[in-house]
C-alpha angles and dihedrals in degrees: 000000000000123000089244091058091049091055096059107136119249103011119176126222125252111304092235091058093102092055095046091050098042107036091101093061090055090050091052093049091050092051091048091051094047091051093052106098093204093054093045088061091051109045092177094064090041091054093047090049093049093046090050090053091049095047092044092049092049091050094048093046091047091052091049091049093047094054094043114093134161133198140174119236129185095277107010148029113245124206121189117191143158130070098210100029113023119221128189123196119192112189111190116217092228089059094055111104100177140347128213133184108224130188116200115203101264092040090053089056090060097039093252133135142183132225116237112195119192100220120191108241092004130126126250095265099034093086098046123106115178137218134009136143106277094245091048091050091052092050093046090050091053090050092050093047090052089051095045103038109009132261095281092057092047091052090047093052090047089053090049091053090053093050095042094082093054101035114096112247120240092227137005127195113218116232090228091059090049091054094045092049092049093049090050095049117115093243094055095040092050094045092046090050090050091050092050091050091048092052093046092047093050101042104031107024095035089228105145109208094163133251092257089072090060095058098076090041090052091049089050087062102037101040097057092046092051093043100045105028098036095033095047097036112141093010110186133176115208139168130253135170089255096052138280118338129206129200124189144149140086101219101008106043109207127191127189134181118214111202110199094226093060097054109115100177145328135237124203114192127191122178122206098263094042091058090063088058094040091239125153144180125211127203130180136213105225128182108257093016108051116085097040121119122229116243113276090000135097094208113113107242127222134164116295110235093173123000092196132349144146122262094265090056091046091053090047097052091043090055090050093054095038108030111217094015116139119175094200092063095058115096111224118212110212125217116262118266092250087070086079088082088068098034109022093187108013097054091087089064097050113106145130136204140186138204133169092277109034148011117230128201127185133193142148135068101200089044115009115214123193115189121197119196123186111230095230090051094056110119099185142340124218140175123224127189128178126204094264091046089054090055091050095042093243134131141176125238117208121198105199122214132160113298112280142103094303110093109172110194126153098209127207098354123162106281094233091050091045092053090050091048092054092054094042094049092048089052091047092050093051093047093047092051090055095051101038106078101151139021115274111250117252112258119234117223119164096210136020119254120268118265089246090063096056108026092122097058110124137231134012142199151249143156094279121101100189115125098187 
C-alpha cells in the first residue's frame, strides 16, 4: 500500500472490528443465560434472549464502526468516533514515542492487528487504533514512524523487529516462577484462605453465608493468576538501540521499549512471603506511560521492568536502567524509635537514603516498597506534619514525580532532619538538572552479574500495594 493510499481522508477500520472488540460480551451473556435455571427449562426463551443479545451487540458495534474514521494530516493522525457523543482524538507525530503492532488473541485468528502508540502525556487508550489487517497495520506503522522520527529511524526499528526473534534476550522470567509468585502473593493467599473458610463453614459447620460472598474471593484468586501468569507469560528483556525492550503475553503479546532518558522513577515491591524467597518485582515511571490506571484497578500503572526476579536479577536490571547504581552502597537512615507510636510494627522498615544519582525511600512490612527517584526528575519536595507528628517531633518528606507507581515518601522522620532533607533534595535536584543534558546511553553487558556479586541488593516486588 502506498503512502498516498494510506492518507485517504476518512478511512474506516476493518469491518470485523465490532466482532473482535465485542465477542467477550456475547460470551458473558451466553454464560449468564445458561446459568439461569428458569431459562434452561425453556430453551425457546433462552434462544430468543441470546439472539437478541447477539443482534443488539452487532447493531451497536456496527454503529460504532460506521462513525469511527481516521485520517492522516500534515502533522498528526486524527481519529473521529462516537455516534451519540462525538469524540475527536488528534495525536501529533512529534508526541509519538514508539509504535507497536499488537495482535490480541481473537484478532490473531482473523489476521488482524491494532496499532499501539506510546504518546507522551496520553492516557492508556489514547494511542490505540483497532483493528486493521495485519499487513495494513504494518504499513501504517511504517508511515507513522517516518512522519514521527524520520525514514532512517523507521528503517532502524524495522530491522530491530526482524532481529528480535533471533537475538538472545538479556533476561527471561520462567512461567513456573510467575505462577509460584502469583500464588504466594498476599491477594491470592488471603482470597484462597477466605474461600476455604467459606467452604468449611457451609459444608461442615452448616453456617450458610451464601454463595454471593464467594464471588469476590474467587475473583481475588482468578484475576491475579490471569493477569500475571497469562499477561506476563514468556516475559523477556532484550536490548535495542533505543533502550531496553520487553515482550510478554500468552494471548495478547505486548512489546514495549524503555528509553533510558524517559525514566522518571522506579518502584521495587516485595510482599512478606516473597521476601523469604528473595523475589522482587520492578516497575518504572516512564514519560507518556506513568500515571495511567490499569483497567478495573486503582493501582497506578507503569512499565514492568521485571515481573518477578531474584535479587541478583533485580540488581542487574537496575544497573541497566541506571548505570553505576548499586543499592547496597546507599546508606539508609531509619525513622526514630518514637515513630512506633504511629506505626507500632512498621516503623522499623521506614527509611530513606541518598547518593549522587537518586533518592531512595522504603516503607511497609506486609508489602515492602522501595521507591527510587532520580534527582533531575524531581518536580518538587515538600514537608508534611500532622498534629500527632508535631507532638512527637516527626514529619514526612514527599519527593514529587509524575503520577505513577513510584511514591517516594520518607515517613515519620525527625522534624529537624526532615527540614534539612527538603532543602538538600531541592538543591540536589537543581544541580542535577543543570548537569544532565542528555539521556545516558544504555550499557551493553552480554550476561547478568552472578548472584554472589549482588546478594546485598535490597527490596523486591509483587502484586500487592499495601505499605503497612
